[in-house]
Biotite code that builds the C-alpha atoms (Angstrom):
import biotite.structure as struc

atoms = struc.array([
    struc.Atom([-77.971, 21.919, -1.772], chain_id="A", res_id=1, res_name="MET", atom_name="CA", element="C"),
    struc.Atom([-75.790, 21.546, 1.605], chain_id="A", res_id=2, res_name="ASP", atom_name="CA", element="C"),
    struc.Atom([-76.682, 23.974, 4.454], chain_id="A", res_id=3, res_name="ASP", atom_name="CA", element="C"),
    struc.Atom([-74.352, 26.174, 7.041], chain_id="A", res_id=4, res_name="LEU", atom_name="CA", element="C"),
    struc.Atom([-76.348, 26.178, 10.297], chain_id="A", res_id=5, res_name="ARG", atom_name="CA", element="C"),
    struc.Atom([-75.095, 28.965, 12.807], chain_id="A", res_id=6, res_name="GLN", atom_name="CA", element="C"),
    struc.Atom([-74.157, 27.433, 16.353], chain_id="A", res_id=7, res_name="GLU", atom_name="CA", element="C"),
    struc.Atom([-72.904, 30.650, 17.776], chain_id="A", res_id=8, res_name="ASN", atom_name="CA", element="C"),
    struc.Atom([-71.652, 34.062, 16.425], chain_id="A", res_id=9, res_name="PRO", atom_name="CA", element="C"),
    struc.Atom([-68.293, 32.441, 15.412], chain_id="A", res_id=10, res_name="GLN", atom_name="CA", element="C"),
    struc.Atom([-69.093, 28.755, 14.679], chain_id="A", res_id=11, res_name="PHE", atom_name="CA", element="C"),
    struc.Atom([-71.123, 27.114, 11.913], chain_id="A", res_id=12, res_name="TRP", atom_name="CA", element="C"),
    struc.Atom([-71.819, 23.478, 11.131], chain_id="A", res_id=13, res_name="ASN", atom_name="CA", element="C"),
    struc.Atom([-71.732, 22.555, 7.412], chain_id="A", res_id=14, res_name="TRP", atom_name="CA", element="C"),
    struc.Atom([-74.646, 20.089, 6.947], chain_id="A", res_id=15, res_name="LEU", atom_name="CA", element="C"),
    struc.Atom([-75.538, 17.501, 4.407], chain_id="A", res_id=16, res_name="GLY", atom_name="CA", element="C"),
    struc.Atom([-78.910, 15.803, 3.604], chain_id="A", res_id=17, res_name="HIS", atom_name="CA", element="C"),
    struc.Atom([-80.477, 13.316, 5.696], chain_id="A", res_id=18, res_name="ARG", atom_name="CA", element="C"),
    struc.Atom([-80.132, 9.901, 4.555], chain_id="A", res_id=19, res_name="PRO", atom_name="CA", element="C"),
    struc.Atom([-83.220, 8.255, 2.993], chain_id="A", res_id=20, res_name="ALA", atom_name="CA", element="C"),
    struc.Atom([-84.945, 5.392, 4.980], chain_id="A", res_id=21, res_name="LYS", atom_name="CA", element="C"),
    struc.Atom([-83.166, 2.312, 4.210], chain_id="A", res_id=22, res_name="GLY", atom_name="CA", element="C"),
    struc.Atom([-80.051, 4.034, 2.972], chain_id="A", res_id=23, res_name="ALA", atom_name="CA", element="C"),
    struc.Atom([-77.065, 1.826, 2.174], chain_id="A", res_id=24, res_name="ALA", atom_name="CA", element="C"),
    struc.Atom([-75.373, 0.116, 4.886], chain_id="A", res_id=25, res_name="ARG", atom_name="CA", element="C"),
    struc.Atom([-71.856, -1.436, 5.057], chain_id="A", res_id=26, res_name="PRO", atom_name="CA", element="C"),
    struc.Atom([-71.660, -4.676, 3.279], chain_id="A", res_id=27, res_name="GLY", atom_name="CA", element="C"),
    struc.Atom([-69.550, -6.457, 5.809], chain_id="A", res_id=28, res_name="HIS", atom_name="CA", element="C"),
    struc.Atom([-71.437, -7.034, 9.276], chain_id="A", res_id=29, res_name="PRO", atom_name="CA", element="C"),
    struc.Atom([-68.109, -6.301, 11.237], chain_id="A", res_id=30, res_name="ASP", atom_name="CA", element="C"),
    struc.Atom([-67.615, -2.888, 9.490], chain_id="A", res_id=31, res_name="ALA", atom_name="CA", element="C"),
    struc.Atom([-67.078, 0.115, 11.466], chain_id="A", res_id=32, res_name="LEU", atom_name="CA", element="C"),
    struc.Atom([-68.718, 3.283, 10.420], chain_id="A", res_id=33, res_name="VAL", atom_name="CA", element="C"),
    struc.Atom([-68.296, 6.562, 12.227], chain_id="A", res_id=34, res_name="ALA", atom_name="CA", element="C"),
    struc.Atom([-70.121, 9.908, 11.736], chain_id="A", res_id=35, res_name="GLY", atom_name="CA", element="C"),
    struc.Atom([-71.321, 12.967, 13.278], chain_id="A", res_id=36, res_name="VAL", atom_name="CA", element="C"),
    struc.Atom([-75.010, 14.015, 13.145], chain_id="A", res_id=37, res_name="THR", atom_name="CA", element="C"),
    struc.Atom([-77.229, 16.767, 14.457], chain_id="A", res_id=38, res_name="MET", atom_name="CA", element="C"),
    struc.Atom([-80.129, 15.954, 16.793], chain_id="A", res_id=39, res_name="GLU", atom_name="CA", element="C"),
    struc.Atom([-82.379, 15.361, 13.883], chain_id="A", res_id=40, res_name="ASP", atom_name="CA", element="C"),
    struc.Atom([-80.160, 12.914, 12.182], chain_id="A", res_id=41, res_name="GLY", atom_name="CA", element="C"),
    struc.Atom([-78.835, 15.545, 9.579], chain_id="A", res_id=42, res_name="THR", atom_name="CA", element="C"),
    struc.Atom([-75.091, 14.595, 8.930], chain_id="A", res_id=43, res_name="PRO", atom_name="CA", element="C"),
    struc.Atom([-72.256, 17.109, 9.755], chain_id="A", res_id=44, res_name="VAL", atom_name="CA", element="C"),
    struc.Atom([-69.825, 17.309, 6.966], chain_id="A", res_id=45, res_name="LEU", atom_name="CA", element="C"),
    struc.Atom([-67.705, 19.943, 8.636], chain_id="A", res_id=46, res_name="GLY", atom_name="CA", element="C"),
    struc.Atom([-67.253, 23.046, 10.800], chain_id="A", res_id=47, res_name="ASN", atom_name="CA", element="C"),
    struc.Atom([-66.383, 26.641, 10.148], chain_id="A", res_id=48, res_name="LEU", atom_name="CA", element="C"),
    struc.Atom([-65.024, 28.640, 12.943], chain_id="A", res_id=49, res_name="GLU", atom_name="CA", element="C"),
    struc.Atom([-64.545, 32.520, 12.576], chain_id="A", res_id=50, res_name="MET", atom_name="CA", element="C"),
    struc.Atom([-61.338, 33.738, 14.242], chain_id="A", res_id=51, res_name="ALA", atom_name="CA", element="C"),
    struc.Atom([-60.854, 37.418, 14.647], chain_id="A", res_id=52, res_name="LEU", atom_name="CA", element="C"),
    struc.Atom([-57.496, 38.707, 14.526], chain_id="A", res_id=53, res_name="MET", atom_name="CA", element="C"),
    struc.Atom([-56.471, 40.513, 18.022], chain_id="A", res_id=54, res_name="GLY", atom_name="CA", element="C"),
    struc.Atom([-59.471, 39.132, 19.765], chain_id="A", res_id=55, res_name="TRP", atom_name="CA", element="C"),
    struc.Atom([-59.020, 38.469, 23.519], chain_id="A", res_id=56, res_name="THR", atom_name="CA", element="C"),
    struc.Atom([-61.015, 35.543, 24.767], chain_id="A", res_id=57, res_name="PRO", atom_name="CA", element="C"),
    struc.Atom([-63.000, 36.494, 28.316], chain_id="A", res_id=58, res_name="PRO", atom_name="CA", element="C"),
    struc.Atom([-61.557, 35.074, 31.311], chain_id="A", res_id=59, res_name="ASP", atom_name="CA", element="C"),
    struc.Atom([-62.161, 31.197, 31.754], chain_id="A", res_id=60, res_name="GLY", atom_name="CA", element="C"),
    struc.Atom([-62.002, 30.444, 28.198], chain_id="A", res_id=61, res_name="ILE", atom_name="CA", element="C"),
    struc.Atom([-59.543, 28.113, 27.137], chain_id="A", res_id=62, res_name="TYR", atom_name="CA", element="C"),
    struc.Atom([-57.408, 28.918, 23.763], chain_id="A", res_id=63, res_name="VAL", atom_name="CA", element="C"),
    struc.Atom([-54.901, 26.291, 22.636], chain_id="A", res_id=64, res_name="PRO", atom_name="CA", element="C"),
    struc.Atom([-51.501, 27.796, 22.490], chain_id="A", res_id=65, res_name="GLU", atom_name="CA", element="C"),
    struc.Atom([-51.233, 27.501, 18.765], chain_id="A", res_id=66, res_name="TRP", atom_name="CA", element="C"),
    struc.Atom([-54.308, 29.837, 18.327], chain_id="A", res_id=67, res_name="ARG", atom_name="CA", element="C"),
    struc.Atom([-52.837, 32.770, 20.494], chain_id="A", res_id=68, res_name="ARG", atom_name="CA", element="C"),
])
């Protein structure tokens, strides 16, 4: 089962399972593969951020215009 790991009170990472040793690699030597992993090699499948309606960020915290 996949896991949600809390980074802070509003942000969670959706984690998959660590690949087995010798897991499949791209077939072509010039293939480009990208991914995000935690420090221990666990793949990050996505993120979840909780937004509170009416919440005002503290001074010095940047919030994109589309989120205001």
